[in-house]
RODREN-810901 format. One record per residue (C-alpha): chain; z, y, x; residue number from 1. Coordinates in pm, 1 decimal, always signed. Layout:
<recs>
  chain        pz        py        px  resi
      A         Z         Y         X   NUM
...
</recs>
This chain:
<recs>
  chain        pz        py        px  resi
      A  +11468.9  +10836.3  +11891.2     1
      A  +11663.2  +10517.7  +11955.6     2
      A  +11573.4  +10299.6  +12251.9     3
      A  +11406.0  +10034.6  +12033.0     4
      A  +11230.2  +10270.6  +11791.2     5
      A  +10864.3  +10372.9  +11796.8     6
      A  +10715.3  +10702.2  +11683.4     7
      A  +10370.2  +10695.6  +11523.5     8
      A  +10135.1  +10963.4  +11396.8     9
      A   +9957.6  +10859.9  +11076.4    10
      A   +9632.5  +11023.0  +10965.3    11
      A   +9349.6  +10920.0  +10734.5    12
      A   +9026.1  +11020.2  +10560.6    13
      A   +8895.8  +11244.3  +10836.8    14
      A   +8532.1  +11207.8  +10715.8    15
      A   +8379.3  +11323.6  +11044.1    16
      A   +8017.7  +11428.2  +10995.1    17
      A   +8060.6  +11550.5  +10636.9    18
      A   +7864.5  +11870.9  +10577.0    19
      A   +8020.1  +12013.6  +10260.7    20
      A   +7777.6  +12220.4  +10050.4    21
      A   +7517.9  +12170.3  +10324.3    22
      A   +7704.6  +12411.3  +10554.7    23
      A   +7713.9  +12334.9  +10928.1    24
      A   +8031.0  +12548.1  +10944.0    25
      A   +8208.0  +12296.9  +10720.1    26
      A   +8099.3  +12007.1  +10938.7    27
      A   +8236.0  +12190.6  +11243.4    28
      A   +8558.2  +12269.3  +11053.9    29
      A   +8633.5  +11898.5  +11025.6    30
      A   +8579.8  +11838.3  +11398.0    31
      A   +8816.0  +12125.9  +11470.8    32
      A   +9090.3  +11989.3  +11245.3    33
      A   +9048.7  +11638.0  +11385.5    34
      A   +9101.5  +11776.7  +11734.1    35
      A   +9419.5  +11942.8  +11605.4    36
      A   +9535.1  +11600.6  +11482.0    37
      A   +9492.4  +11461.6  +11834.1    38
      A   +9661.6  +11764.0  +11991.9    39
      A   +9952.8  +11715.9  +11749.5    40
      A   +9989.9  +11356.0  +11866.8    41
      A  +10001.8  +11476.6  +12226.8    42
      A  +10247.5  +11757.4  +12151.7    43
      A  +10480.9  +11528.6  +11956.4    44
      A  +10458.3  +11264.0  +12232.7    45
      A  +10402.8  +10986.7  +11979.0    46
      A  +10369.4  +10625.1  +12089.3    47
      A  +10062.4  +10541.8  +11878.2    48
      A   +9818.5  +10696.8  +11630.7    49
      A   +9730.6  +10507.9  +11311.2    50
      A   +9418.2  +10593.3  +11107.3    51
      A   +9390.0  +10444.0  +10757.1    52
      A   +9013.3  +10454.9  +10713.6    53
      A   +8713.6  +10675.1  +10630.5    54
      A   +8705.2  +10791.5  +10989.9    55
      A   +8339.7  +10888.8  +10947.9    56
      A   +8188.5  +11016.0  +10625.2    57
      A   +7883.9  +10793.3  +10658.3    58
      A   +7784.7  +10466.5  +10821.4    59
      A   +7511.3  +10673.1  +10989.6    60
      A   +7711.8  +10966.2  +11125.0    61
      A   +7520.5  +11245.9  +11299.1    62
      A   +7527.6  +11232.9  +11681.7    63
      A   +7760.8  +11531.5  +11697.9    64
      A   +8021.3  +11342.1  +11490.7    65
      A   +8028.3  +11061.2  +11746.8    66
      A   +8035.1  +11315.4  +12031.1    67
      A   +8333.6  +11508.6  +11895.5    68
      A   +8517.8  +11187.2  +11805.0    69
      A   +8482.7  +11047.5  +12156.8    70
      A   +8577.7  +11379.5  +12316.6    71
      A   +8899.8  +11404.3  +12114.4    72
      A   +8999.0  +11036.6  +12135.5    73
      A   +8965.6  +11026.5  +12514.0    74
      A   +9262.3  +11263.7  +12530.8    75
      A   +9476.5  +10979.1  +12394.0    76
      A   +9342.1  +10733.2  +12652.0    77
      A   +9447.6  +10967.4  +12931.6    78
      A   +9815.2  +10929.6  +12831.6    79
      A   +9805.8  +10564.9  +12712.1    80
      A   +9842.5  +10637.1  +12339.6    81
      A   +9661.9  +10365.8  +12138.6    82
      A   +9451.3  +10467.9  +11838.9    83
      A   +9429.3  +10201.8  +11566.7    84
      A   +9188.0  +10236.7  +11273.6    85
      A   +9086.9  +10020.3  +10975.8    86
      A   +8746.1  +10066.1  +10809.3    87
      A   +8740.4  +10263.0  +10485.6    88
      A   +8461.8  +10235.3  +10230.3    89
      A   +8268.9  +10516.1  +10404.5    90
      A   +8285.2  +10324.5  +10734.8    91
      A   +8137.0   +9998.8  +10603.8    92
      A   +7758.3   +9945.5  +10623.6    93
      A   +7598.9   +9796.2  +10312.6    94
      A   +7318.7   +9643.1  +10515.6    95
      A   +7294.9   +9472.5  +10852.5    96
      A   +7371.6   +9748.3  +11095.5    97
      A   +7631.1   +9825.3  +11360.2    98
      A   +7946.4   +9984.5  +11214.9    99
      A   +7987.3  +10316.4  +11399.6   100
      A   +8358.3  +10247.2  +11453.4   101
      A   +8259.6   +9972.4  +11697.9   102
      A   +8085.7  +10233.0  +11914.9   103
      A   +8417.3  +10414.0  +11949.8   104
      A   +8597.3  +10089.8  +12034.7   105
      A   +8340.8  +10009.5  +12305.2   106
      A   +8339.9  +10357.4  +12459.1   107
      A   +8701.4  +10476.2  +12427.0   108
      A   +8969.4  +10259.1  +12585.1   109
      A   +9246.6  +10363.9  +12346.5   110
      A   +9060.8  +10267.0  +12024.7   111
      A   +9126.6   +9942.9  +11835.3   112
      A   +8936.7   +9863.9  +11512.8   113
      A   +9126.3   +9626.4  +11283.8   114
      A   +9011.6   +9422.2  +10985.4   115
      A   +8637.1   +9474.6  +11003.2   116
      A   +8559.7   +9114.8  +10902.9   117
      A   +8884.2   +9030.9  +10725.5   118
      A   +9261.7   +9046.3  +10770.7   119
      A   +9354.4   +9101.3  +11133.8   120
      A   +9659.4   +9186.1  +11342.9   121
      A   +9734.3   +9281.3  +11702.2   122
      A  +10040.9   +9304.9  +11921.6   123
      A   +9984.6   +9632.6  +12106.1   124
      A  +10180.4   +9789.8  +12387.6   125
      A  +10235.3  +10154.8  +12299.2   126
      A  +10296.3  +10459.4  +12517.1   127
      A  +10671.9  +10394.2  +12549.0   128
      A  +10608.2  +10041.4  +12678.2   129
      A  +10738.0   +9869.5  +12363.7   130
      A  +10523.6   +9632.7  +12159.4   131
      A  +10408.3   +9717.0  +11807.1   132
      A  +10261.8   +9472.9  +11555.0   133
      A   +9977.8   +9638.4  +11362.2   134
      A   +9814.2   +9446.9  +11075.7   135
      A   +9529.6   +9567.4  +10858.0   136
      A   +9212.9   +9494.4  +10668.2   137
      A   +8896.7   +9667.8  +10556.5   138
      A   +8861.1   +9839.9  +10222.7   139
      A   +8795.2   +9613.6   +9925.4   140
      A   +8669.4   +9733.8   +9589.4   141
      A   +8484.9   +9615.0   +9283.0   142
      A   +8542.3   +9312.6   +9061.8   143
      A   +8814.5   +9088.4   +9199.1   144
      A   +8926.2   +9339.6   +9463.6   145
      A   +9294.9   +9307.8   +9379.7   146
      A   +9291.5   +8929.9   +9408.5   147
      A   +9097.3   +8940.8   +9735.0   148
      A   +9334.9   +9196.1   +9889.3   149
      A   +9640.1   +8996.2   +9782.2   150
      A   +9492.2   +8681.8   +9937.8   151
      A   +9416.9   +8869.7  +10259.8   152
      A   +9768.5   +9012.8  +10272.7   153
      A   +9919.1   +8664.7  +10239.5   154
      A   +9748.5   +8569.9  +10567.8   155
      A   +9897.8   +8856.0  +10769.2   156
      A  +10222.3   +8802.3  +10964.2   157
      A  +10542.8   +9003.8  +10953.5   158
      A  +10723.4   +9014.7  +11288.4   159
      A  +11103.0   +8996.6  +11242.3   160
      A  +11166.5   +9091.5  +11605.7   161
      A  +10980.3   +9420.2  +11653.9   162
      A  +10849.7   +9727.6  +11467.6   163
      A  +10540.1   +9665.2  +11255.7   164
      A  +10284.4   +9863.4  +11054.1   165
      A  +10052.5   +9749.1  +10775.1   166
      A   +9736.6   +9962.5  +10750.7   167
      A   +9530.9   +9966.3  +10428.9   168
      A   +9252.6  +10178.9  +10280.7   169
      A   +9326.3  +10103.0   +9915.7   170
      A   +9440.1  +10282.9   +9601.5   171
      A   +9782.1  +10206.3   +9457.7   172
      A   +9836.7  +10205.9   +9082.3   173
      A  +10123.6  +10447.3   +9140.3   174
      A   +9882.0  +10722.8   +9250.0   175
      A   +9560.5  +10672.3   +9049.0   176
      A   +9436.7  +10486.7   +8738.2   177
      A   +9145.7  +10328.5   +8929.3   178
      A   +9340.4  +10106.7   +9165.0   179
      A   +9320.0   +9782.7   +9362.1   180
      A   +9691.5   +9726.9   +9428.5   181
      A  +10036.6   +9798.7   +9296.7   182
      A  +10328.5   +9890.4   +9519.2   183
      A  +10486.2   +9553.3   +9441.0   184
      A  +10180.6   +9373.5   +9582.9   185
      A  +10258.7   +9495.6   +9934.8   186
      A  +10431.7   +9225.0  +10142.7   187
      A  +10791.1   +9305.3  +10233.1   188
      A  +10916.5   +9331.7  +10587.3   189
      A  +10689.2   +9586.0  +10756.5   190
      A  +10850.0   +9892.1  +10911.0   191
      A  +10587.4  +10126.4  +10764.9   192
      A  +10286.7  +10103.9  +10530.3   193
      A  +10005.7  +10336.3  +10643.0   194
      A   +9786.7  +10397.7  +10338.7   195
      A   +9449.8  +10569.9  +10310.1   196
      A   +9177.9  +10649.5  +10052.1   197
      A   +9376.5  +10902.1   +9846.1   198
      A   +9310.0  +11257.2   +9969.2   199
      A   +9651.8  +11395.4   +9869.6   200
      A   +9990.2  +11341.0  +10034.5   201
      A  +10201.5  +11076.2   +9859.5   202
      A  +10500.2  +10866.6   +9968.0   203
      A  +10695.5  +10577.7   +9814.9   204
      A  +11009.2  +10389.4   +9910.6   205
      A  +10962.4  +10016.6   +9963.1   206
      A  +11301.0   +9869.2  +10044.2   207
      A  +11411.8  +10022.5  +10374.0   208
      A  +11053.8  +10120.0  +10455.2   209
      A  +10807.4  +10383.9  +10337.2   210
      A  +10448.6  +10354.8  +10212.6   211
      A  +10264.5  +10685.4  +10251.6   212
      A   +9927.2  +10855.2  +10219.4   213
      A   +9890.5  +11155.8  +10452.9   214
      A   +9587.4  +11279.3  +10254.4   215
      A   +9255.8  +11393.2  +10398.8   216
      A   +9262.7  +11644.0  +10684.5   217
      A   +9042.1  +11884.2  +10484.1   218
      A   +9014.8  +11937.3  +10108.3   219
      A   +8667.1  +11804.0  +10029.5   220
      A   +8657.1  +11878.8   +9655.6   221
      A   +8775.4  +12168.1   +9444.5   222
      A   +9038.2  +11955.1   +9267.8   223
      A   +9186.0  +11861.5   +9606.5   224
      A   +9194.5  +12225.9   +9713.9   225
      A   +9369.4  +12321.4   +9389.4   226
      A   +9621.7  +12036.6   +9398.5   227
      A   +9716.3  +12060.4   +9766.9   228
      A   +9586.4  +12358.2   +9964.8   229
      A   +9788.9  +12258.6  +10272.0   230
      A   +9679.3  +11952.6  +10471.3   231
      A   +9908.9  +11726.2  +10674.0   232
      A   +9957.4  +11443.0  +10918.3   233
      A  +10264.3  +11220.5  +10911.1   234
      A  +10492.3  +11149.2  +11205.7   235
      A  +10718.0  +10850.7  +11137.5   236
      A  +10989.9  +10694.2  +11348.3   237
      A  +11018.9  +10320.9  +11285.6   238
      A  +11213.7  +10022.1  +11407.2   239
      A  +11217.2   +9655.9  +11309.8   240
      A  +11193.0   +9627.2  +10931.1   241
      A  +11251.4   +9990.1  +10839.1   242
      A  +11136.0  +10350.2  +10850.8   243
      A  +11399.2  +10566.5  +11019.8   244
      A  +11243.2  +10904.3  +10942.2   245
      A  +10920.3  +11056.1  +10813.1   246
      A  +10801.0  +11412.6  +10866.6   247
      A  +10496.3  +11596.2  +10737.4   248
      A  +10333.2  +11824.4  +10991.7   249
      A  +10104.4  +12092.5  +10850.1   250
      A   +9756.4  +12127.8  +10997.3   251
      A   +9697.3  +12492.9  +11078.6   252
      A   +9323.4  +12490.4  +11151.5   253
      A   +9201.6  +12363.1  +10812.0   254
      A   +8986.8  +12632.6  +10650.4   255
      A   +9159.3  +12816.1  +10361.4   256
      A   +9022.3  +12743.0  +10015.9   257
      A   +9091.3  +12972.8   +9721.7   258
      A   +9071.7  +12837.1   +9367.2   259
      A   +9064.5  +13119.1   +9112.0   260
      A   +8998.7  +13151.2   +8739.0   261
      A   +8926.9  +13485.4   +8570.7   262
      A   +8899.1  +13550.7   +8196.9   263
      A   +8616.8  +13786.9   +8105.5   264
      A   +8698.3  +14079.9   +7876.9   265
      A   +8443.4  +14335.3   +7994.7   266
      A   +8231.7  +14402.0   +8302.0   267
      A   +8468.2  +14680.1   +8406.4   268
      A   +8778.3  +14462.2   +8380.4   269
      A   +8597.4  +14186.3   +8570.4   270
      A   +8500.0  +14437.3   +8839.6   271
      A   +8866.5  +14534.3   +8873.7   272
      A   +8980.9  +14170.8   +8899.5   273
      A   +8711.4  +14091.1   +9155.4   274
      A   +8808.9  +14395.7   +9360.9   275
      A   +9168.7  +14272.3   +9374.2   276
      A   +9042.7  +13928.6   +9474.7   277
      A   +8823.1  +14087.5   +9743.0   278
      A   +9125.6  +14266.8   +9889.5   279
      A   +9305.0  +13932.5   +9923.1   280
      A   +9001.9  +13769.6  +10083.6   281
      A   +8960.5  +14057.0  +10329.2   282
      A   +9294.3  +13969.3  +10493.1   283
      A   +9147.1  +13657.6  +10653.3   284
      A   +8997.3  +13695.0  +11003.2   285
      A   +8623.2  +13658.1  +11054.4   286
      A   +8650.6  +13305.9  +11196.4   287
      A   +8874.1  +13194.7  +10907.8   288
      A   +8676.2  +13319.1  +10610.8   289
      A   +8784.3  +13103.2  +10315.4   290
      A   +8585.6  +12897.8  +10070.0   291
      A   +8610.7  +13043.5   +9721.0   292
      A   +8597.6  +12828.7   +9407.1   293
      A   +8569.8  +13080.6   +9123.9   294
      A   +8552.8  +13020.8   +8749.8   295
      A   +8486.6  +13303.1   +8503.6   296
      A   +8552.2  +13206.2   +8142.4   297
      A   +8476.4  +13362.9   +7803.8   298
      A   +8147.5  +13518.0   +7922.7   299
      A   +7889.9  +13618.3   +7656.4   300
      A   +7565.6  +13438.0   +7733.3   301
      A   +7362.8  +13759.8   +7739.9   302
      A   +7546.8  +13904.9   +8041.6   303
      A   +7573.5  +13588.8   +8250.3   304
      A   +7326.4  +13727.7   +8506.2   305
      A   +7530.3  +14047.8   +8536.6   306
      A   +7839.1  +13841.9   +8616.8   307
      A   +7652.2  +13655.1   +8891.3   308
      A   +7539.6  +13982.9   +9047.6   309
      A   +7885.3  +14138.0   +9024.3   310
      A   +8047.0  +13843.2   +9201.5   311
      A   +7777.0  +13841.5   +9470.3   312
      A   +7808.2  +14214.3   +9537.9   313
      A   +8188.0  +14226.3   +9554.3   314
      A   +8310.6  +13905.9   +9722.7   315
      A   +8022.7  +13732.2   +9902.3   316
      A   +8066.0  +13902.4  +10241.5   317
      A   +8435.9  +13809.0  +10256.8   318
      A   +8393.9  +13431.2  +10222.2   319
      A   +8218.1  +13155.7  +10412.2   320
      A   +8072.5  +13040.1  +10081.0   321
      A   +8160.6  +13059.7   +9714.8   322
      A   +8105.9  +12826.0   +9422.2   323
      A   +8079.9  +13011.8   +9092.9   324
      A   +8118.5  +12851.4   +8753.7   325
      A   +8059.3  +13062.9   +8443.6   326
      A   +8180.5  +12934.6   +8107.3   327
      A   +7992.2  +13110.8   +7830.3   328
      A   +8135.2  +13156.0   +7484.0   329
      A   +7848.1  +12977.7   +7310.2   330
      A   +7872.4  +12664.4   +7524.3   331
      A   +8246.1  +12621.1   +7507.3   332
      A   +8321.3  +12279.6   +7354.8   333
      A   +8592.5  +12198.9   +7101.1   334
      A   +8915.3  +12070.4   +7260.3   335
      A   +8857.2  +11713.4   +7136.6   336
      A   +8514.5  +11698.1   +7305.5   337
      A   +8646.9  +11865.8   +7620.0   338
      A   +8917.7  +11600.8   +7644.2   339
      A   +8669.7  +11317.6   +7598.4   340
      A   +8421.8  +11455.4   +7851.1   341
      A   +8691.0  +11522.5   +8111.2   342
      A   +8787.8  +11154.3   +8105.6   343
      A   +8436.2  +11049.4   +8210.0   344
      A   +8412.8  +10992.3   +8584.8   345
      A   +8062.3  +11064.4   +8709.9   346
      A   +8103.9  +10849.6   +9019.8   347
      A   +8202.6  +10546.9   +8811.9   348
      A   +7905.4  +10599.1   +8577.9   349
      A   +7666.8  +10614.7   +8873.7   350
      A   +7825.2  +10305.8   +9027.1   351
      A   +7776.4  +10110.5   +8702.9   352
      A   +7410.9  +10215.6   +8676.3   353
      A   +7306.9  +10188.9   +9042.5   354
      A   +7519.5   +9882.5   +9127.6   355
      A   +7509.7   +9980.3   +9494.1   356
      A   +7795.1  +10156.1   +9671.9   357
      A   +7576.2  +10330.1   +9930.8   358
      A   +7334.1  +10461.2   +9666.6   359
      A   +7629.3  +10580.7   +9457.5   360
      A   +7769.4  +10766.2   +9758.3   361
      A   +7425.9  +10919.1   +9826.9   362
      A   +7388.6  +11029.9   +9463.7   363
      A   +7730.8  +11198.7   +9467.0   364
      A   +7649.0  +11379.4   +9791.2   365
      A   +7312.2  +11495.6   +9653.3   366
      A   +7480.6  +11633.1   +9340.7   367
      A   +7729.4  +11815.1   +9563.4   368
      A   +7465.0  +11953.0   +9800.1   369
      A   +7212.3  +12058.6   +9536.0   370
      A   +7474.9  +12276.5   +9372.8   371
      A   +7510.1  +12485.0   +9687.8   372
      A   +7366.6  +12823.7   +9781.9   373
      A   +7121.2  +12928.9   +9907.4   374
      A   +6899.0  +12687.5   +9717.7   375
      A   +6647.7  +12647.8  +10002.4   376
      A   +6931.6  +12539.5  +10231.8   377
      A   +7051.1  +12291.3   +9969.9   378
      A   +6706.1  +12131.5   +9935.3   379
      A   +6675.4  +12105.7  +10313.3   380
      A   +7013.8  +11933.3  +10339.7   381
      A   +6933.7  +11699.0  +10047.5   382
      A   +6609.0  +11599.6  +10218.5   383
      A   +6798.6  +11529.3  +10540.7   384
      A   +7045.1  +11303.6  +10357.6   385
      A   +6770.8  +11099.2  +10189.6   386
      A   +6581.1  +11060.1  +10517.7   387
      A   +6900.8  +10958.3  +10695.1   388
      A   +6996.5  +10690.6  +10442.0   389
      A   +6648.9  +10538.3  +10404.9   390
      A   +6540.7  +10578.8  +10767.7   391
      A   +6249.4  +10807.8  +10681.4   392
      A   +6305.3  +11071.6  +10949.0   393
      A   +6000.5  +11119.6  +11167.8   394
      A   +5761.8  +10939.5  +10928.9   395
      A   +5630.8  +11245.3  +10749.7   396
</recs>
C-alpha cells in the first residue's frame, strides 16, 4: 500500500436471520460465514469495512441474528475499523417501526448507517488514521426509481482531495434486465463503487475506478448455487479518484451446495448414478454436509414414487437437506411453452398483485419454506413467519 491509499473490505447481502428451507442449521451457517467476513477484515488489516445492504433478511430479525451481528461487529470496534452499511430493501420497514440497523449503530461503536432517510455522506477516520469520504443511499425500487436515484446521486459530493466510496444497493442494467440504474448513471470521481443487491460477483471498469458486486455470502437459491458455488468478499486498495487494486477472497465456511441433474433410463441405472453421487457426498465431513439440489428428468409418471424412495434411501443421510425435482414424461412441456414460462418471474407477478413489498417478500419466503422437508417442519416455520410479520405471536 502507498502512504495515501486506503484498503477496504467490501461485502453485501449477508441476510442475517434467514432460515433457508426452515432449517436452523442454515440460519446458523450464515452467522458463521458472516463471522468469517469479519475475521477476514482483521486478518487483512483493512482500514474500513463497507456493506452494501440487506444486512438482515427481515426488518424483524430474530434475536439471535442481532446477537451474532453485535458479537462479530464488536471485533472491529476493538481495533478501530469502521463498519459502514446502507439499507437494502430487506432492511427497510414498510410500516412505522425502528429499522434494526439503527440498533447496531446505537450498540456498536464502529457501525455507521448511511442513507436511511435519503442521500447521505460522512468523512470518517479509518484505522490507518486517514480520512475516507463514504457516500450512500437506501435502496429505491418501483415506478420512478431510476429518476429518484439519479436525483439523489446529484446531491452527493465527490471529494477531489481524498479517497472516496459510493455505496448503493441497486441493480445495474449491465447485470440484470430488471434494473434501476445504468453504469453511466453513476457519478464520476469516486475511488470505488460498492454495489449490492445482486447475489453474484460482478465487476466493471468506470474510468480509473471499479464498480463491483461481491455477491451474497451464501447462495440462497438454487440458481445462485449453480451459477457461483464459491462465495467471496472483495478487498480493494483505493486512493483519490481511482481503484489501485481489487482482489476476491474466497469464503471457506460457506456450506457446499451440489446442483445435479440425472436423466432417468431405468431404476437400476438411476440407482447406479445415485450411488456414484452418494460416494461424492460422503467425502464431506459431518459438520459440512452439503445441500443437494437434485433434478431427475424423463421419469415415467407411474414410477415417480419409486424414484422418491430411491433418492431418500441412497443419499439422504449424506446431506444436510435435499431438494428433489422430478420431471415426468407426461408433464414435459413443448420447448416454446417452456421458453415462455421460464420468462415469467414469480416475484414480479406477486408484486404486481399484492402491491406491497413486505407481503411480496413474505409470499416468496412461504413458497420457499412450504417446499421443504419434512412437511411438519415446513408448516411450523411458515406459521412462525406469518406470526412474525403480522405480530400475532402469543395471541393464540
